Short mmCIF file of the C-alpha atoms (twelve columns), coordinates in Angstrom:
data_MODEL
# 
_entry.id   MODEL 
# 
loop_
_atom_site.group_PDB 
_atom_site.id 
_atom_site.type_symbol 
_atom_site.label_atom_id 
_atom_site.label_alt_id 
_atom_site.label_comp_id 
_atom_site.label_asym_id 
_atom_site.label_seq_id 
_atom_site.Cartn_x 
_atom_site.Cartn_y 
_atom_site.Cartn_z 
_atom_site.pdbx_PDB_model_num 
ATOM 1   C CA . MET A 1   -16.647 106.505 20.921  1 
ATOM 2   C CA . ARG A 2   -13.707 104.219 21.767  1 
ATOM 3   C CA . ARG A 3   -15.842 101.194 20.922  1 
ATOM 4   C CA . PHE A 4   -16.814 102.761 17.564  1 
ATOM 5   C CA . ILE A 5   -13.155 103.436 16.681  1 
ATOM 6   C CA . GLY A 6   -12.307 99.845  17.580  1 
ATOM 7   C CA . MET A 7   -15.004 98.533  15.246  1 
ATOM 8   C CA . VAL A 8   -13.730 100.740 12.413  1 
ATOM 9   C CA . MET A 9   -10.203 99.425  12.899  1 
ATOM 10  C CA . VAL A 10  -11.430 95.804  12.833  1 
ATOM 11  C CA . LEU A 11  -13.375 96.444  9.623   1 
ATOM 12  C CA . ALA A 12  -10.336 98.099  8.046   1 
ATOM 13  C CA . LEU A 13  -8.165  95.105  8.898   1 
ATOM 14  C CA . LEU A 14  -10.734 92.673  7.521   1 
ATOM 15  C CA . THR A 15  -11.035 94.684  4.297   1 
ATOM 16  C CA . ALA A 16  -7.260  94.769  3.893   1 
ATOM 17  C CA . SER A 17  -7.021  91.008  4.317   1 
ATOM 18  C CA . VAL A 18  -9.888  90.224  1.946   1 
ATOM 19  C CA . MET A 19  -8.987  92.593  -0.915  1 
ATOM 20  C CA . PRO A 20  -5.689  90.889  -1.941  1 
ATOM 21  C CA . ALA A 21  -7.347  87.482  -1.846  1 
ATOM 22  C CA . ALA A 22  -10.163 88.740  -4.061  1 
ATOM 23  C CA . ALA A 23  -7.654  90.202  -6.498  1 
ATOM 24  C CA . GLN A 24  -5.824  86.906  -6.681  1 
ATOM 25  C CA . THR A 25  -8.987  84.940  -7.404  1 
ATOM 26  C CA . LYS A 26  -10.139 86.900  -10.453 1 
ATOM 27  C CA . MET A 27  -11.834 84.424  -12.753 1 
ATOM 28  C CA . THR A 28  -10.250 83.688  -16.117 1 
ATOM 29  C CA . LEU A 29  -13.246 84.825  -18.187 1 
ATOM 30  C CA . ASP A 30  -13.165 88.206  -16.416 1 
ATOM 31  C CA . LYS A 31  -9.426  88.482  -17.079 1 
ATOM 32  C CA . ILE A 32  -9.894  87.678  -20.792 1 
ATOM 33  C CA . SER A 33  -12.811 90.132  -21.067 1 
ATOM 34  C CA . GLU A 34  -10.781 92.948  -19.481 1 
ATOM 35  C CA . THR A 35  -7.589  92.379  -21.497 1 
ATOM 36  C CA . GLY A 36  -9.066  91.106  -24.766 1 
ATOM 37  C CA . LEU A 37  -6.435  88.342  -24.665 1 
ATOM 38  C CA . LEU A 38  -6.568  84.582  -24.252 1 
ATOM 39  C CA . THR A 39  -2.996  83.603  -23.368 1 
ATOM 40  C CA . ILE A 40  -2.098  79.995  -24.072 1 
ATOM 41  C CA . GLY A 41  0.980   77.988  -23.205 1 
ATOM 42  C CA . THR A 42  2.009   75.680  -26.021 1 
ATOM 43  C CA . ARG A 43  4.994   73.935  -27.586 1 
ATOM 44  C CA . THR A 44  7.577   75.161  -30.090 1 
ATOM 45  C CA . GLY A 45  8.881   71.785  -31.277 1 
ATOM 46  C CA . SER A 46  6.141   69.146  -31.060 1 
ATOM 47  C CA . PRO A 47  4.785   68.657  -34.599 1 
ATOM 48  C CA . PRO A 48  2.047   68.302  -35.603 1 
ATOM 49  C CA . PHE A 49  0.443   69.475  -32.332 1 
ATOM 50  C CA . ALA A 50  2.287   72.739  -31.769 1 
ATOM 51  C CA . TYR A 51  5.469   74.023  -33.354 1 
ATOM 52  C CA . VAL A 52  7.053   76.995  -35.081 1 
ATOM 53  C CA . ASN A 53  7.245   76.330  -38.818 1 
ATOM 54  C CA . ALA A 54  9.797   77.460  -41.426 1 
ATOM 55  C CA . ARG A 55  7.890   80.742  -41.857 1 
ATOM 56  C CA . ASN A 56  8.200   81.407  -38.121 1 
ATOM 57  C CA . GLU A 57  4.462   80.772  -37.634 1 
ATOM 58  C CA . TRP A 58  3.118   79.004  -34.544 1 
ATOM 59  C CA . VAL A 59  0.951   76.204  -35.938 1 
ATOM 60  C CA . GLY A 60  -0.402  72.757  -35.186 1 
ATOM 61  C CA . PHE A 61  -3.448  70.689  -34.284 1 
ATOM 62  C CA . SER A 62  -3.655  71.945  -30.686 1 
ATOM 63  C CA . VAL A 63  -3.166  75.535  -31.839 1 
ATOM 64  C CA . ASP A 64  -5.977  75.176  -34.409 1 
ATOM 65  C CA . LEU A 65  -8.353  73.781  -31.782 1 
ATOM 66  C CA . VAL A 66  -7.837  76.978  -29.795 1 
ATOM 67  C CA . GLU A 67  -7.993  79.340  -32.777 1 
ATOM 68  C CA . GLU A 68  -10.947 77.697  -34.553 1 
ATOM 69  C CA . LEU A 69  -13.070 76.294  -31.715 1 
ATOM 70  C CA . ILE A 70  -12.272 77.923  -28.378 1 
ATOM 71  C CA . LYS A 71  -11.550 81.510  -29.468 1 
ATOM 72  C CA . PRO A 72  -14.850 81.941  -31.415 1 
ATOM 73  C CA . ALA A 73  -16.815 80.384  -28.539 1 
ATOM 74  C CA . LEU A 74  -15.250 82.757  -26.004 1 
ATOM 75  C CA . GLU A 75  -15.898 85.743  -28.288 1 
ATOM 76  C CA . LYS A 76  -19.546 84.765  -28.522 1 
ATOM 77  C CA . LYS A 77  -19.821 84.295  -24.767 1 
ATOM 78  C CA . LEU A 78  -18.058 87.565  -23.923 1 
ATOM 79  C CA . GLY A 79  -19.698 89.538  -26.735 1 
ATOM 80  C CA . LYS A 80  -16.420 90.995  -27.956 1 
ATOM 81  C CA . PRO A 81  -13.435 90.041  -30.152 1 
ATOM 82  C CA . ILE A 82  -10.352 88.622  -28.448 1 
ATOM 83  C CA . LYS A 83  -6.823  87.769  -29.541 1 
ATOM 84  C CA . VAL A 84  -4.854  84.601  -28.804 1 
ATOM 85  C CA . GLU A 85  -1.403  85.214  -27.375 1 
ATOM 86  C CA . LYS A 86  1.017   82.265  -27.405 1 
ATOM 87  C CA . LYS A 87  3.817   81.573  -24.956 1 
ATOM 88  C CA . GLU A 88  6.181   78.636  -24.898 1 
ATOM 89  C CA . SER A 89  5.455   75.987  -22.285 1 
ATOM 90  C CA . THR A 90  7.329   72.755  -21.615 1 
ATOM 91  C CA . PRO A 91  6.637   69.828  -19.256 1 
ATOM 92  C CA . PRO A 92  8.725   71.394  -16.452 1 
ATOM 93  C CA . THR A 93  7.141   74.874  -16.790 1 
ATOM 94  C CA . ARG A 94  3.510   74.500  -17.862 1 
ATOM 95  C CA . ILE A 95  1.844   74.063  -14.443 1 
ATOM 96  C CA . ALA A 96  3.904   76.932  -12.994 1 
ATOM 97  C CA . LEU A 97  2.844   79.156  -15.905 1 
ATOM 98  C CA . LEU A 98  -0.804  78.475  -15.081 1 
ATOM 99  C CA . SER A 99  -0.356  78.936  -11.337 1 
ATOM 100 C CA . SER A 100 1.388   82.277  -11.821 1 
ATOM 101 C CA . ASN A 101 -1.332  83.530  -14.209 1 
ATOM 102 C CA . ALA A 102 1.257   83.839  -17.005 1 
ATOM 103 C CA . VAL A 103 -1.049  81.739  -19.216 1 
ATOM 104 C CA . ASP A 104 -4.770  80.945  -19.087 1 
ATOM 105 C CA . LEU A 105 -4.732  77.622  -20.899 1 
ATOM 106 C CA . VAL A 106 -2.096  75.014  -21.731 1 
ATOM 107 C CA . ALA A 107 -2.835  73.609  -25.181 1 
ATOM 108 C CA . GLY A 108 -0.118  71.331  -26.437 1 
ATOM 109 C CA . THR A 109 0.577   67.705  -25.641 1 
ATOM 110 C CA . MET A 110 -0.229  67.445  -21.927 1 
ATOM 111 C CA . THR A 111 -1.528  64.128  -20.618 1 
ATOM 112 C CA . ASP A 112 -4.477  64.298  -18.227 1 
ATOM 113 C CA . THR A 113 -3.473  62.331  -15.094 1 
ATOM 114 C CA . ARG A 114 -4.954  61.965  -11.618 1 
ATOM 115 C CA . THR A 115 -1.763  63.341  -10.068 1 
ATOM 116 C CA . ARG A 116 -1.827  66.448  -12.256 1 
ATOM 117 C CA . ARG A 117 -5.484  66.993  -11.388 1 
ATOM 118 C CA . ASP A 118 -4.291  67.840  -7.886  1 
ATOM 119 C CA . SER A 119 -2.686  70.975  -9.356  1 
ATOM 120 C CA . VAL A 120 -4.770  71.890  -12.430 1 
ATOM 121 C CA . ASP A 121 -8.102  71.151  -14.078 1 
ATOM 122 C CA . PHE A 122 -8.369  69.533  -17.506 1 
ATOM 123 C CA . SER A 123 -10.696 69.893  -20.435 1 
ATOM 124 C CA . ALA A 124 -12.295 66.988  -22.224 1 
ATOM 125 C CA . THR A 125 -9.792  64.706  -23.953 1 
ATOM 126 C CA . PHE A 126 -8.901  65.917  -27.449 1 
ATOM 127 C CA . PHE A 127 -6.374  63.225  -28.482 1 
ATOM 128 C CA . VAL A 128 -5.431  59.708  -27.401 1 
ATOM 129 C CA . THR A 129 -2.024  58.062  -27.816 1 
ATOM 130 C CA . GLY A 130 0.552   55.980  -25.909 1 
ATOM 131 C CA . ALA A 131 4.304   55.916  -25.274 1 
ATOM 132 C CA . GLN A 132 6.847   54.163  -27.538 1 
ATOM 133 C CA . PHE A 133 10.537  54.490  -28.446 1 
ATOM 134 C CA . LEU A 134 12.400  56.185  -31.291 1 
ATOM 135 C CA . VAL A 135 15.621  54.323  -32.158 1 
ATOM 136 C CA . LYS A 136 18.153  54.189  -34.942 1 
ATOM 137 C CA . LYS A 137 17.307  51.530  -37.526 1 
ATOM 138 C CA . GLY A 138 18.871  48.224  -36.514 1 
ATOM 139 C CA . SER A 139 18.696  48.940  -32.771 1 
ATOM 140 C CA . LYS A 140 18.144  45.915  -30.519 1 
ATOM 141 C CA . ILE A 141 15.620  47.913  -28.499 1 
ATOM 142 C CA . ARG A 142 12.196  46.737  -29.600 1 
ATOM 143 C CA . SER A 143 10.102  47.396  -26.467 1 
ATOM 144 C CA . ILE A 144 10.251  48.525  -22.851 1 
ATOM 145 C CA . LYS A 145 11.506  45.026  -21.955 1 
ATOM 146 C CA . ASP A 146 14.781  45.721  -23.776 1 
ATOM 147 C CA . ILE A 147 15.948  48.918  -22.072 1 
ATOM 148 C CA . ASP A 148 17.696  47.644  -18.914 1 
ATOM 149 C CA . GLY A 149 21.138  49.268  -18.851 1 
ATOM 150 C CA . LYS A 150 20.315  51.380  -21.923 1 
ATOM 151 C CA . ARG A 151 20.505  55.174  -22.043 1 
ATOM 152 C CA . ILE A 152 16.950  56.421  -22.501 1 
ATOM 153 C CA . ALA A 153 16.071  60.044  -23.207 1 
ATOM 154 C CA . ALA A 154 12.786  61.530  -21.992 1 
ATOM 155 C CA . GLN A 155 11.394  64.992  -21.352 1 
ATOM 156 C CA . GLN A 156 11.568  66.413  -17.845 1 
ATOM 157 C CA . GLY A 157 8.241   66.241  -16.038 1 
ATOM 158 C CA . SER A 158 6.685   63.888  -18.595 1 
ATOM 159 C CA . THR A 159 4.519   60.881  -17.793 1 
ATOM 160 C CA . ASN A 160 6.919   58.808  -19.917 1 
ATOM 161 C CA . ALA A 161 9.855   59.581  -17.613 1 
ATOM 162 C CA . LYS A 162 7.757   58.707  -14.556 1 
ATOM 163 C CA . ILE A 163 6.730   55.345  -16.017 1 
ATOM 164 C CA . ILE A 164 10.294  54.465  -17.077 1 
ATOM 165 C CA . ARG A 165 11.497  55.100  -13.511 1 
ATOM 166 C CA . GLU A 166 8.747   52.850  -12.146 1 
ATOM 167 C CA . ARG A 167 8.756   50.030  -14.700 1 
ATOM 168 C CA . ALA A 168 12.378  49.979  -15.860 1 
ATOM 169 C CA . PRO A 169 14.498  51.142  -12.902 1 
ATOM 170 C CA . LYS A 170 17.645  49.572  -14.408 1 
ATOM 171 C CA . ALA A 171 17.462  51.808  -17.479 1 
ATOM 172 C CA . GLN A 172 19.717  54.872  -17.510 1 
ATOM 173 C CA . LEU A 173 17.071  57.573  -17.726 1 
ATOM 174 C CA . ARG A 174 18.299  60.934  -18.980 1 
ATOM 175 C CA . GLU A 175 15.831  63.802  -18.915 1 
ATOM 176 C CA . PHE A 176 15.893  66.825  -21.233 1 
ATOM 177 C CA . PRO A 177 13.967  70.108  -21.105 1 
ATOM 178 C CA . ASP A 178 12.187  69.604  -24.440 1 
ATOM 179 C CA . GLN A 179 11.803  67.335  -27.462 1 
ATOM 180 C CA . PRO A 180 14.445  68.967  -29.722 1 
ATOM 181 C CA . ALA A 181 17.080  68.596  -26.984 1 
ATOM 182 C CA . ALA A 182 16.190  64.933  -26.405 1 
ATOM 183 C CA . PHE A 183 16.289  64.144  -30.113 1 
ATOM 184 C CA . GLN A 184 19.591  65.980  -30.511 1 
ATOM 185 C CA . ALA A 185 21.045  63.693  -27.831 1 
ATOM 186 C CA . LEU A 186 19.831  60.687  -29.842 1 
ATOM 187 C CA . LEU A 187 21.331  62.083  -33.052 1 
ATOM 188 C CA . GLN A 188 24.674  62.581  -31.331 1 
ATOM 189 C CA . GLY A 189 24.730  59.083  -29.859 1 
ATOM 190 C CA . GLN A 190 24.468  60.298  -26.265 1 
ATOM 191 C CA . VAL A 191 21.435  58.033  -25.713 1 
ATOM 192 C CA . ASP A 192 20.237  54.745  -27.198 1 
ATOM 193 C CA . ALA A 193 16.555  55.670  -27.531 1 
ATOM 194 C CA . TYR A 194 14.162  58.545  -27.024 1 
ATOM 195 C CA . THR A 195 10.796  57.769  -25.472 1 
ATOM 196 C CA . ASN A 196 7.699   59.891  -25.917 1 
ATOM 197 C CA . ASP A 197 4.108   59.486  -27.035 1 
ATOM 198 C CA . GLY A 198 4.042   57.553  -30.302 1 
ATOM 199 C CA . ILE A 199 2.289   60.279  -32.259 1 
ATOM 200 C CA . GLN A 200 4.915   62.835  -31.222 1 
ATOM 201 C CA . LEU A 201 7.722   60.478  -32.232 1 
ATOM 202 C CA . ALA A 202 6.054   60.032  -35.609 1 
ATOM 203 C CA . GLY A 203 5.854   63.812  -36.025 1 
ATOM 204 C CA . LEU A 204 9.509   64.145  -35.108 1 
ATOM 205 C CA . LYS A 205 10.610  61.326  -37.411 1 
ATOM 206 C CA . ILE A 206 8.833   62.728  -40.466 1 
ATOM 207 C CA . LYS A 207 10.599  66.086  -39.995 1 
ATOM 208 C CA . THR A 208 14.101  64.568  -39.974 1 
ATOM 209 C CA . PRO A 209 16.308  64.790  -43.108 1 
ATOM 210 C CA . ASN A 210 16.378  60.962  -43.315 1 
ATOM 211 C CA . PRO A 211 13.200  59.440  -41.817 1 
ATOM 212 C CA . ALA A 212 14.168  55.948  -43.064 1 
ATOM 213 C CA . GLN A 213 17.095  55.924  -40.636 1 
ATOM 214 C CA . TRP A 214 14.760  55.814  -37.646 1 
ATOM 215 C CA . ASP A 215 12.236  53.330  -36.267 1 
ATOM 216 C CA . ILE A 216 9.380   53.778  -33.810 1 
ATOM 217 C CA . VAL A 217 9.241   50.553  -31.802 1 
ATOM 218 C CA . GLY A 218 7.224   48.806  -29.134 1 
ATOM 219 C CA . ASP A 219 3.576   48.513  -28.248 1 
ATOM 220 C CA . PHE A 220 2.112   51.387  -26.226 1 
ATOM 221 C CA . TYR A 221 3.413   51.034  -22.673 1 
ATOM 222 C CA . SER A 222 1.154   53.821  -21.401 1 
ATOM 223 C CA . TYR A 223 -2.234  55.441  -21.990 1 
ATOM 224 C CA . GLU A 224 -1.905  59.146  -22.826 1 
ATOM 225 C CA . PRO A 225 -5.175  61.111  -23.074 1 
ATOM 226 C CA . TYR A 226 -4.343  64.711  -24.017 1 
ATOM 227 C CA . GLY A 227 -6.351  67.488  -22.406 1 
ATOM 228 C CA . MET A 228 -6.048  71.264  -22.147 1 
ATOM 229 C CA . ALA A 229 -5.004  72.365  -18.667 1 
ATOM 230 C CA . MET A 230 -6.320  75.384  -16.771 1 
ATOM 231 C CA . ARG A 231 -6.311  76.756  -13.247 1 
ATOM 232 C CA . LYS A 232 -8.269  74.759  -10.688 1 
ATOM 233 C CA . ASN A 233 -11.711 75.721  -9.449  1 
ATOM 234 C CA . ASP A 234 -12.620 77.997  -12.347 1 
ATOM 235 C CA . SER A 235 -15.739 76.170  -13.437 1 
ATOM 236 C CA . ASP A 236 -17.080 78.887  -15.764 1 
ATOM 237 C CA . PHE A 237 -13.903 78.944  -17.866 1 
ATOM 238 C CA . ARG A 238 -13.639 75.165  -17.884 1 
ATOM 239 C CA . ALA A 239 -17.263 74.900  -19.025 1 
ATOM 240 C CA . ALA A 240 -16.617 77.424  -21.810 1 
ATOM 241 C CA . VAL A 241 -13.594 75.458  -23.073 1 
ATOM 242 C CA . ASN A 242 -15.424 72.136  -22.859 1 
ATOM 243 C CA . ASN A 243 -18.535 73.489  -24.565 1 
ATOM 244 C CA . ALA A 244 -16.366 74.771  -27.408 1 
ATOM 245 C CA . LEU A 245 -14.742 71.353  -27.840 1 
ATOM 246 C CA . MET A 246 -18.091 69.535  -27.609 1 
ATOM 247 C CA . ASP A 247 -19.697 71.896  -30.133 1 
ATOM 248 C CA . GLY A 248 -16.765 71.229  -32.455 1 
ATOM 249 C CA . ILE A 249 -17.209 67.479  -32.094 1 
ATOM 250 C CA . GLU A 250 -20.973 67.697  -32.684 1 
ATOM 251 C CA . SER A 251 -20.681 69.983  -35.710 1 
ATOM 252 C CA . GLY A 252 -17.863 67.939  -37.244 1 
ATOM 253 C CA . LYS A 253 -15.420 70.880  -37.154 1 
ATOM 254 C CA . TYR A 254 -13.166 68.985  -34.725 1 
ATOM 255 C CA . PHE A 255 -12.866 66.104  -37.196 1 
ATOM 256 C CA . GLU A 256 -12.101 68.531  -40.048 1 
ATOM 257 C CA . ILE A 257 -9.209  69.960  -38.034 1 
ATOM 258 C CA . TYR A 258 -8.063  66.428  -37.210 1 
ATOM 259 C CA . ASP A 259 -8.041  65.490  -40.899 1 
ATOM 260 C CA . LYS A 260 -6.108  68.640  -41.763 1 
ATOM 261 C CA . TRP A 261 -3.210  67.420  -39.608 1 
ATOM 262 C CA . PHE A 262 -3.653  63.635  -39.444 1 
ATOM 263 C CA . GLY A 263 -5.685  62.741  -42.536 1 
ATOM 264 C CA . PRO A 264 -4.280  61.114  -45.727 1 
ATOM 265 C CA . LYS A 265 -3.062  64.503  -47.024 1 
ATOM 266 C CA . GLY A 266 -2.194  65.878  -43.607 1 
ATOM 267 C CA . GLU A 267 1.094   66.760  -41.988 1 
ATOM 268 C CA . LEU A 268 1.247   63.320  -40.364 1 
ATOM 269 C CA . PRO A 269 -1.197  60.670  -41.637 1 
ATOM 270 C CA . TYR A 270 -2.610  58.971  -38.537 1 
ATOM 271 C CA . PRO A 271 -6.152  57.679  -39.155 1 
ATOM 272 C CA . MET A 272 -8.512  57.910  -36.209 1 
ATOM 273 C CA . SER A 273 -9.660  54.464  -35.157 1 
ATOM 274 C CA . ALA A 274 -13.372 53.690  -34.901 1 
ATOM 275 C CA . GLY A 275 -12.974 53.220  -31.148 1 
ATOM 276 C CA . VAL A 276 -11.366 56.627  -30.646 1 
ATOM 277 C CA . ARG A 277 -13.974 58.309  -32.844 1 
ATOM 278 C CA . THR A 278 -16.751 56.765  -30.744 1 
ATOM 279 C CA . PHE A 279 -14.976 57.879  -27.565 1 
ATOM 280 C CA . MET A 280 -14.752 61.441  -28.872 1 
ATOM 281 C CA . LEU A 281 -18.430 61.504  -29.851 1 
ATOM 282 C CA . TYR A 282 -19.497 60.206  -26.437 1 
ATOM 283 C CA . GLN A 283 -17.651 63.093  -24.755 1 
ATOM 284 C CA . ALA A 284 -20.127 65.539  -26.285 1 
ATOM 285 C CA . VAL A 285 -22.883 65.460  -23.672 1 
ATOM 286 C CA . PRO A 286 -26.422 66.583  -24.635 1 
ATOM 287 C CA . LYS A 287 -27.230 70.299  -24.576 1 
# 
């Protein structure tokens, strides 16, 4: 009898230790199916990828990829309608939001890097750009070679800030929580240049009251492949996101969304090069 009671106690302890772990490892597709919500982390001030417009609507290229490609694919897979809930994420907060289960997917302007892959998984690349500088017209800063001793704004936790520290240690790097704060510092003369991915600088410049007062300068000093981030080791959810993107590329829907934002009549004309188009097509593996 004593031996039986001992075995029961051991089993109870094992069950108690396993149950919390199981609860913590609920897969994202199960979570979305139970709640009917896909919660994404995205940006509020990074046009044309993700921003809140004058009508207080959350819009942008990254947002459309979720709404028009990923949401319908998940609904088909789960066999039920779902809603997309949006929460603000910034470079300093986005990985923490994923880790804490506050969001299921980060869809904004996040560069896929080997270092970040230690913390999160990434989807297929959905945009390719590189870092440059936004300066006031007439500035002597023309490239990364010209920034020694200069006050350079960057976003906290960005790949741009990391590269500036490594390649231009004599620059006075000043980090800000988001793009509007960094640009405000440039407007007020607190910094000499703001560095970010060229496409984001172009989106920022076109939204200013006087775009002609600003120049985007320098060749790309980095390679920035944008991917959507998700929690690590959730292969079913990652496959669902990637299949949605690949289906969009194959059907041409991805390119329609691209043209809506970056085509000749788009928010920010930025023609896709032949090389990038080929790269995107090659990401769509055979079914």
